[in-house]
C-alpha positions, -999 to 999 in steps of 0.1 A, spaced: 527 309 -276 503 306 -304 510 318 -339 489 338 -363 490 340 -401 514 366 -412 500 400 -422 524 402 -452 525 384 -485 550 356 -491 575 378 -510 572 406 -484 579 381 -456 610 369 -475 622 405 -479 616 413 -442 635 382 -431 664 388 -454 667 424 -442 666 412 -406 694 388 -411 715 412 -430 712 441 -407 706 425 -373 714 388 -376 742 386 -350 735 366 -318 745 382 -285 769 354 -278 787 362 -311 788 398 -301 804 389 -268 830 369 -286 817 335 -273 823 307 -297 794 285 -288 800 248 -287 785 221 -266 814 222 -242 816 233 -205 836 266 -211 815 283 -238 782 271 -221 794 287 -189 804 319 -207 768 320 -221 755 317 -186 776 346 -174 763 367 -203 727 357 -193 732 368 -157 745 402 -169 717 406 -195 691 398 -168 698 430 -149 677 461 -158 705 475 -179 710 480 -216 720 450 -238 750 469 -251 763 475 -216 758 439 -207 776 427 -238 805 451 -230 807 438 -194 806 402 -205 835 408 -229 854 425 -202 850 395 -178 861 371 -205 890 393 -215 901 391 -178 904 354 -183 873 343 -163 862 319 -190 855 288 -169 838 282 -136 872 274 -120 887 307 -131 858 328 -121 856 310 -88 893 319 -82 886 356 -88 880 380 -60 847 399 -56 866 432 -55 884 424 -88 851 415 -105 836 448 -93 865 467 -107 862 451 -141 824 455 -143 827 491 -132 853 500 -158 832 483 -185 801 505 -180 783 482 -156 787 506 -127 751 507 -116 751 470 -108 787 462 -104 786 451 -68 753 431 -70 764 415 -103 798 405 -88 780 389 -58 755 372 -81 782 358 -103 800 344 -73 768 326 -62 761 313 -97 796 298 -102 792 280 -68 758 267 -80 772 255 -114 800 236 -96 778 221 -69 749 211 -90 766 202 -123 803 198 -115 810 229 -137 795 213 -168 761 227 -180 757 198 -204 745 179 -173 717 205 -169 706 196 -204 709 159 -197 689 162 -165 661 180 -184 659 152 -210 652 176 -238 622 192 -221 623 229 -227 600 237 -198 623 217 -174 653 236 -188 636 269 -181 629 257 -145 664 246 -139 679 278 -153 657 298 -130 673 280 -100 705 300 -106 707 333 -87 697 363 -107 680 344 -135 642 346 -139 619 338 -168 635 364 -191 670 352 -183 660 316 -190 646 328 -224 679 346 -232 699 315 -225 677 292 -245 673 314 -275 711 316 -277 720 280 -268 698 266 -295 728 272 -318 743 240 -303 715 224 -284 694 213 -314 667 197 -293 658 232 -280 649 244 -315 628 260 -326 629 284 -296 614 319 -299 613 339 -267 586 363 -257 603 394 -270 611 379 -304 575 366 -306 561 401 -301 586 416 -326 576 390 -352 540 399 -347 547 436 -350 565 430 -383 538 408 -398 558 376 -396 546 342 -384 548 339 -346 545 302 -342 581 289 -337 579 262 -363 564 285 -389 590 311 -382 618 285 -385 605 275 -419 614 309 -432 652 303 -429 678 275 -432 679 256 -399 712 271 -387 699 307 -394 670 304 -369 691 316 -339 702 346 -360 667 354 -370 654 353 -334 683 375 -322 675 400 -350 639 401 -339 650 409 -303 674 436 -315 647 452 -336 624 451 -305 650 469 -284 656 495 -311 618 501 -314 615 506 -276 643 531 -276 628 550 -305 595 551 -286 612 568 -256 630 594 -277 
């Protein structure tokens, strides 16, 4: 992605960024109740969220479904692997994920097998294998069932909270949103607008604004 000069003045850019962080600066992992750390369990929880958000379903429904799965105790590859497909379907259905409950349950079953067989249940090995190469991380993430380019973007924009070598990562949707708002679109220029640890929040805010704009356009 190439960046363009912002359409706004410096003070206007600062005001837009501050408003984004204050009103929309919650990452989706935070909303799901995932306390991201560079440890196997929270990284796996993020992958579960990514799988559910990759379906053609609203982000709010995917968040609710992720929380329901975690509340059921399926917070690690071992625990999810021990769950039955029918139990997963039931939890997903009750949490508003009814349209894709069966397919999502099946996908999650396949993903947990892939995580265990390829990485021994520890997604830190995925990062190590990619040796800090974001393109390779995207490729490896797309090897999981149900995760395509959009899903890989979701995982990387969230995991940059703890995988610092991924920063600055700005996915396609956030890039388009920044452009629409008159902000810099080149990742490093966008990152310069906020303290280092606030970049994931800013990217999430841009994505949330993009979703909100799309829904307004349909109403």
